[in-house]
N, C-alpha and C positions, 0 to 999 in steps of 0.2 A: 805398560802404564793398561792397555785397559781390558789386561787379566787382573791386575789387584782392580780398577774399578769394578769390574761385574762380580768382586765379591763383595761390592760392600752395600751398607742400607744405605736408602733414600739420604737417610739423615745423617748417617757418618759423609757421604757425599759432600751433602749440606757443609756439615761444617769444616770440612777438607775442604772447603769451595772460597772462606775466608783467608787462610793463606794461600789458599791458592785460586783465581778465580778462576781458569780453566777449566777445573773439576766441575766446579757447574753444569757443565759442554752436557756431562753424560747425564744429570735432569733430563736434561733438554733432547737425548735422545731415544731416552727411556720414555718418558711420555709425552712429548708434541705432538705427535700422532694421533691420542688419545682424547688430546684435549680441543685438538684440533679438530676433529668428529660431533666432537661433543657441539663447540661451538657453530659447525659446518648445522648441526641438524637442527639447529635453530634457528639460525641467522641465515643459510644460505654461503655460498663458498666466496663470495664477492667476499664478506667481511671478514671469512673464516682465518681468512692466511694475515690476515692486520691486527686479529684481536689475541688469534692467540700468537705469535710472536709479543704483542701488549702483554699478557698472560706472565709468558717466560720474564720478558725486558725484569717489571714487575718484583714478580719473585725473587730475582738475581738480587734489585736494589732492597727487596725484606728480609733476603736466605738468615741472616742476622736475627734476627726477630722469632724464626722460626724453634715448631717447639723438638725439640730433639728426642723427646721419648716417644716419637711420633717417629716407628723407624721408615713405611710408607706412605711419600710427598699428593700421592694422588686428590687425598680428600682437600689439602692445603692448596693446587695449584686448580679441581673445580669450582673450590669456592673464588677464588680471584678472577677464572674464567667468570662464573655466576655472574660477579660485580661487574663483569663487563657487561656482561652482555642485559644487567639490568638496563643501562647507558641505555638500551635500541629497546624496550620493548615495543617500542609501533612497528618499529621492520620487522618481530618476530612474530607479532600479530599478523602483520603482512604478506610475509613467508605464508604461514600455517593457510592463510585464507588463498592465497592464489595457488596454494597444491591443492587443495578443496575444491578451488574451478578446476583443475586440472587432470585430479584424479572423475570428476565428477563427468569430462567433457572426451575421456577416454577408456570406453569398457573395454574389459579384453583385459585390461591390463593390470600386473600382479605387482605387487607393492610386500616390500614386510608388514608381517598385519603386529602393532601394537603389544603389547608383551601385555599389555591393562587392563585388556578388555575380550580377552582368551581366544586367543587368536584368531579374531573375525579375516573371515575367509573371502566375504562379500566388497567389492571396489567400493558400493553409497557405503558400505560401516567406514571404509577407511575414511573417505572425506565423512563425514559424522565425525571421525575420533578425532580428526585435523580439526574439524569444527568444537567438538569442543574441548581444545587444550588454548585455543583461541581464550574461548569464553571462562575459563578456567582464573582464578583468584593467580596472581605473578608465585607468592609464595607458593602456594600449591604445588605451580607449576612448576619452578626448580624445583621442589622435592620429588615430585612426582618423575621428571627426567631423571633427576640423579640415581634414586631406588630402580626405577623398572626400564628406565632404557641405557645410560651408562653402567646397572647394574653394578653399584656401589650397597654399602650393605647403609645399616638406617644409621649405623653408629658413625658411619665416614661420613654416612650426606650429614648429619648433625653434625657433624667434625670441620663437613667443609663450608654449612650456612652459620655457623657459630649459633650452633641454639641445641636445647636439652635435646635427648633423640626423643621423647616423647612428646615432643612439635612436632616432630618426624615424621613418628609412627602415622600421628591426628592431620598431618597436613595429606600425606600421601590415601591414608583410608575415607578424607573426605576426596581428594581429588576425584579418586575411583568411583566413590558415590556417585557424585554430582558426574561423570562418565556417564556410568549408567545410566544414569535418568535424560542425561539429554537426547543419547542414540535412543533411548525407547521410547525421549519421546519425539527426536527425528524419525523413527523406527510410522511409529502412532500416523503422526500427519502424514507419512510420505504411502501408506494405504488407505486414511481416506483419502487423498488427494486423486488415488488409482483408483478409487471408489466412484468417487462425483464425476472421472473421465468415460468407466464403463455402463454407466448411468445414463448420460447423454446417447 
């Protein structure tokens, strides 16, 4: 059965799971780690396990409504996960704020640079990115995470969020612009504070 399942697309597996629900287990095997990681990055590992399981439970219950013209189920699953994340907006902002404080408090630690801000290599910039993400409009943050962090295409992100692809392009462009402005402003504030300190 494993070899046969591996040859099937996600859409074919979901269709097969209507007759044999066990087939849906392969969907979870293929995609749980990625969906769990997406939730963990946004809300932390404490919530990721429960919400990851909930996302696949929702997917299983709604599998009959899945658009079978889409062979890859990832955008659908990311959409379900994003809807669950939306219930925890305050938890996400708290996590970003905690990350900002942690990064600021541990000089010299090297973290993965956020791809949307051209491989920031200074620790203070990472803190600025976390702060910037927390200040973004939630819809922009969703689009940016899906495209820049989870590496979905713009079309896949549009499918995940149920909006036109042009809307995703606009949200990502605005989010990137706002992040750049926030980081630039933060750098100017830091430089100004440094000058005042040196003048004393």
